[in-house]
Phi, psi and omega in degrees: 000135174238148176239137172250134178245158176223148177265176177289351178264011181060028171279151175249133178247124180255128177242128184234159182272006180085178185271347179273158171302148185260017183301127175079006183254156175226168179235123184290156174294131187226135171252142175224126178214158182262134173237174178303329182264357179156217185239140176241128171248137184224117184244137180274112184226052185294151176086004184248163169248153186297334179281000174257013179248144172229130177241124180238152173239128177230098181067242175260018184253131177245126179243125178243125178215162176178198180220129175256116177287152174250088188240018184254359188238161172290147179291341178241079184223158178243117184284144170262326177214133175225105181242356180260133183269138178234166176096195188291146172220167176202138168229138182237127185234122170267111186268152179289158172301152179107004173232141192258085182299333181294341182257005183299148178229137181238149176215139178247115183219128169059034176085007179240131171262128181236127178244119179258123178244112183291155174296150173294138178282138183273131185295137177291144182299128177266136174261116179235154178267140172261118177296142178244126179262152178281133179279169178266000000 
């Protein structure tokens, strides 16, 4: 299943579950928004440590995965309500052109992972002379 999100700037973000079966996996709540400097991806990942997260870049695709442990409850309990997802997760975002994922920076603070992706630098227009040859 794929979900398409759009920002106010009408960029389209394609979110896919990847090519693997998603059994036992969950997807974190994620905000994606555009700023003057680029794109920000913010994922809600409470209860995790930064060393249990992995971010990879493949072209214009950003993949965030990890495992949220369930270490706070007794092994022999009966849930009345269970809304928190535990175990492995993965979220894959196909980002639009115009952002330089090779310069992405991530920080994990208070249960939120923030990935800042700067806008791609536009190459300065080059001025070149075109040689003119003499005709016969």
